[in-house]
C-alpha positions in Angstrom: -25.4 25.9 15.8 -21.7 25.4 15.0 -20.4 21.9 13.9 -18.3 20.2 16.5 -14.9 18.8 15.5 -15.3 15.1 16.3 -12.4 12.8 15.9 -13.0 9.0 15.7 -10.7 6.1 16.4 -11.3 2.4 15.8 -9.5 -0.3 17.6 -9.4 -4.0 16.5 -8.0 -6.5 18.9 -6.9 -10.0 17.6 -9.4 -10.1 14.8 -9.7 -12.2 11.6 -9.8 -10.8 8.1 -13.0 -12.5 7.0 -15.1 -15.0 8.9 -15.2 -17.3 5.8 -11.4 -17.3 5.6 -10.8 -18.5 9.2 -13.7 -21.0 8.9 -12.0 -22.4 5.7 -8.7 -22.9 7.5 -10.3 -24.5 10.6 -13.2 -26.5 9.0 -12.1 -26.9 5.4 -12.5 -24.9 2.2 -16.0 -26.2 1.4 -17.5 -24.4 4.4 -16.5 -21.0 3.0 -19.4 -20.7 0.6 -21.9 -21.3 3.4 -21.1 -17.8 4.7 -21.9 -16.2 1.4 -25.0 -18.2 0.8 -26.5 -17.4 4.2 -25.4 -13.7 4.2 -23.4 -14.2 7.4 -20.0 -13.1 6.2 -18.1 -10.8 8.5 -15.5 -8.8 6.5 -13.0 -7.1 8.7 -10.9 -6.0 5.6 -14.0 -4.4 4.0 -14.7 -2.5 7.3 -11.1 -1.4 7.4 -11.3 -0.1 3.9 -14.4 1.9 4.8 -12.7 3.4 7.8 -9.8 4.4 5.5 -12.2 6.0 3.0 -13.7 8.0 5.9 -10.2 9.0 7.1 -10.8 7.3 10.5 -7.6 6.0 12.1 -7.6 2.3 13.1 -5.3 0.7 15.6 -4.9 -3.0 15.0 -3.6 -5.0 18.0 -2.4 -8.3 16.8 0.6 -10.6 16.6 1.3 -11.5 13.0 4.3 -12.2 10.8 4.7 -10.4 7.5 5.2 -13.8 5.8 1.9 -15.0 7.1 3.4 -18.2 8.5 2.8 -17.7 12.3 -0.1 -17.8 14.6 -1.2 -16.3 17.9 -2.5 -19.8 18.8 -6.1 -18.7 17.9 -6.0 -17.1 14.5 -3.5 -18.2 11.9 -1.5 -15.2 10.4 -2.8 -15.7 6.9 -6.4 -15.2 8.0 -5.6 -12.4 10.5 -6.8 -8.8 10.0 -3.3 -7.4 10.6 -1.8 -9.6 7.9 -4.4 -8.7 5.3 -4.2 -5.0 6.1 -0.4 -5.1 5.6 -1.0 -6.7 2.2 -3.6 -4.1 1.2 -1.4 -1.2 2.3 -4.3 0.9 3.5 -3.8 4.3 5.0 -4.8 5.5 8.6 -3.7 2.1 10.1 -1.5 1.7 13.2 -0.1 -1.7 14.1 
């Protein structure tokens, strides 16, 4: 049986970089360690790195400023997935 050529595409819409980062901004820095201690961290940047390693293209739909000073009225730029991915300069990303 021949292998099929399967192409994958990931789409992220208005997401945060890490759950602990946005919780730290909203509820205070002390809350951040709770996510590590309970194993409930959600790491969007780590997932984006894995997609890049696998050469899977990712489309990120998000309003963010390159300076990290804005907000989409839900997620502050400095904790947004788009802002962090611009800083990391990962490949296979479309904004």
